[in-house]
C-alpha positions in Angstrom: 0.0 0.0 0.0 2.8 2.3 0.8 4.6 1.6 -2.6 1.3 2.5 -4.3 1.0 5.7 -2.5 4.5 6.7 -3.1 3.9 5.7 -6.7 0.9 7.8 -7.0 2.6 10.8 -5.2 5.5 10.7 -7.7 3.2 11.0 -10.7 1.3 14.0 -9.4 3.9 16.4 -10.7 4.3 14.7 -14.1 2.8 15.9 -17.2 -0.1 13.8 -18.4 1.4 13.0 -21.8 4.6 11.7 -20.0 2.6 9.2 -18.0 0.7 8.1 -21.1 3.9 7.7 -23.0 5.5 5.8 -20.3 2.4 3.4 -20.1 2.3 2.8 -23.7 6.1 2.2 -23.9 5.7 -0.4 -21.0 2.9 -2.2 -22.7 4.7 -2.6 -26.0 7.7 -3.4 -24.1 6.1 -6.4 -22.4 4.4 -7.4 -25.6 7.9 -7.4 -27.2 9.3 -9.7 -24.5 6.3 -12.1 -24.9 7.0 -12.5 -28.6 10.7 -12.9 -28.0 9.9 -15.7 -25.5 7.8 -17.4 -28.3 10.6 -16.8 -30.8 8.4 -14.6 -32.7 9.7 -12.1 -35.1 7.2 -9.6 -33.9 9.5 -9.0 -31.0 11.2 -6.2 -33.3 8.2 -4.0 -34.5 6.5 -4.0 -31.0 10.0 -3.4 -29.4 10.7 -0.5 -31.7 7.5 1.4 -30.5 8.5 0.8 -26.9 12.3 2.0 -27.6 11.4 5.1 -29.6 9.0 6.3 -26.7 11.7 5.5 -24.1 14.3 7.6 -25.9 12.3 10.6 -25.3 11.4 9.6 -21.7 14.8 8.8 -20.6 16.0 12.1 -22.2 13.4 14.0 -20.0 14.6 12.3 -16.8 18.2 12.8 -17.5 19.2 9.0 -17.7 21.5 9.3 -20.7 22.7 5.8 -20.6 19.2 4.3 -20.8 18.5 7.0 -23.6 21.5 5.7 -25.6 20.7 2.2 -25.0 17.2 2.7 -26.3 18.6 4.5 -29.4 20.9 1.4 -29.7 17.7 -1.0 -29.3 16.2 0.8 -32.2 18.9 0.3 -34.5 19.6 -3.3 -33.4 15.8 -4.0 -33.6 16.1 -3.2 -37.5 19.2 -5.3 -37.6 17.7 -8.2 -35.7 14.5 -8.0 -37.7 16.5 -8.5 -40.9 18.4 -11.3 -39.5 15.4 -13.1 -38.0 13.6 -12.7 -41.3 16.3 -14.5 -43.0 16.6 -17.3 -40.7 12.8 -17.7 -40.3 11.3 -21.1 -41.2 7.8 -19.6 -41.7 8.5 -15.8 -41.7 7.4 -15.6 -38.0 9.4 -18.0 -35.9 13.2 -18.8 -35.6 15.4 -21.5 -34.2 17.7 -20.7 -31.3 21.5 -21.7 -30.5 24.3 -21.1 -28.2 26.7 -18.1 -28.6 29.9 -19.1 -30.5 33.3 -17.9 -29.4 33.2 -15.1 -31.7 29.9 -13.9 -30.4 31.3 -13.8 -26.9 34.4 -11.9 -28.2 32.2 -9.4 -30.0 29.8 -9.2 -26.8 32.9 -8.5 -24.6 34.1 -5.7 -26.9 30.6 -4.2 -26.8 30.4 -4.3 -23.0 33.8 -2.6 -22.6 33.1 -0.1 -25.4 29.7 0.8 -23.8 31.2 1.4 -20.4 33.8 3.9 -22.0 31.4 5.4 -24.3 28.5 6.0 -21.8 31.0 7.1 -19.1 32.4 9.8 -21.6 28.8 10.9 -22.2 28.2 11.4 -18.4 31.7 13.0 -18.1 30.7 15.6 -20.8 27.1 16.0 -19.4 27.8 19.4 -17.6 29.0 20.6 -21.1 25.9 19.2 -22.9 23.6 20.6 -20.3 25.2 24.0 -20.7 24.1 24.2 -24.4 27.5 22.8 -25.5 29.3 25.8 -24.0 32.3 25.7 -21.6 31.5 28.8 -19.9 31.6 28.1 -16.1 31.6 24.4 -16.8 33.4 21.7 -14.8 33.8 18.4 -16.5 33.8 15.1 -14.6 31.8 12.5 -12.8 31.4 14.5 -9.7 27.7 15.1 -10.5 26.6 11.4 -10.7 24.8 9.4 -8.0 24.6 5.8 -7.7 21.7 5.4 -10.1 23.9 7.1 -12.8 26.7 4.7 -12.2 24.3 1.8 -12.3 22.8 3.2 -15.6 26.3 2.9 -17.2 26.7 -0.7 -16.2 23.2 -1.8 -17.1 23.4 0.0 -20.5 26.4 -2.2 -21.2 24.6 -5.4 -20.1 21.7 -4.6 -22.2 23.9 -3.8 -25.1 25.3 -7.3 -25.2 21.8 -8.9 -24.5 20.4 -7.2 -27.6 23.3 -8.3 -29.6 23.0 -11.9 -28.5 19.2 -11.8 -29.2 19.6 -10.5 -32.7 22.0 -13.5 -33.1 19.4 -15.9 -31.7 21.8 -16.8 -28.8 20.0 -18.4 -25.7 22.6 -16.5 -23.5 20.9 -13.2 -24.3 18.4 -14.0 -21.4 21.1 -14.1 -18.9 22.1 -10.5 -19.5 18.5 -9.4 -19.7 17.8 -11.1 -16.2 20.8 -9.4 -14.5 20.3 -6.1 -15.9 16.4 -6.0 -15.5 16.8 -6.8 -11.9 19.3 -4.1 -11.3 17.1 -1.6 -12.9 14.2 -2.0 -10.6 15.6 0.0 -7.6 17.1 2.4 -10.2 13.8 3.3 -11.8 12.0 3.6 -8.3 14.8 5.9 -7.2 14.3 8.1 -10.3 10.7 8.3 -9.8 9.7 6.1 -12.7 7.4 3.7 -10.8 5.5 2.3 -13.8 8.8 1.5 -15.5 10.1 -0.1 -12.2 7.1 -2.5 -12.2 7.8 -3.1 -15.9 11.4 -4.3 -14.9 10.1 -6.6 -12.1 7.8 -8.3 -14.9 10.7 -8.3 -17.3 12.9 -10.1 -14.7 10.3 -12.8 -14.4 9.7 -13.0 -18.1 13.4 -13.2 -18.8 13.6 -16.3 -16.6 10.7 -17.9 -18.4 12.3 -16.9 -21.8 15.5 -18.7 -20.8 13.7 -21.9 -19.7 11.6 -21.8 -23.0 14.6 -21.3 -25.2 16.5 -23.9 -23.5 13.7 -26.4 -24.1 13.7 -25.3 -27.7 17.5 -25.8 -28.0 17.2 -29.2 -26.5 14.7 -30.4 -29.1 
């Protein structure tokens, strides 16, 4: 009950359109994960609607890492859509597989590269927020709180997860499970209660997705 009261209080100061945007983004995000569990190519068009909305929402709330990962999601969704379409048996469903050594190497590079890139964006954030002017600006990471640092790490985890999903690798679910779980307290702290609930559901769905893909792989 306290959580619901806190959630309601957080949204009292929000613009109505932001609440609508977040709700729609969450709905299509959940729908996208459902299609992913079913190995259904509709994971991508539904996911694109969600990520495009979240690009704007994360920008408004100052979560640059999450904003960038949603830009990446949108690009990777187009890439994954193409790959899944090429490997689909019926233009809808695909077979899954384990990640190869090369996939892990690329995933490792993506993770490290993302840490550096998103960290650099946060380092330059005072300059960006000051209309790209250095007047009175001090660069650095001094302005970050724990949620921002967490955002850098989860962004990197999601980056690898998205790449692995596009490659139809079962290991993508491991990255989703870890990152989704970490995002729950971060979103509550940032005042995005609806999105926090989404990540609770995402965590559970990612566990189900891993189990279902493992069964499919065994066949």
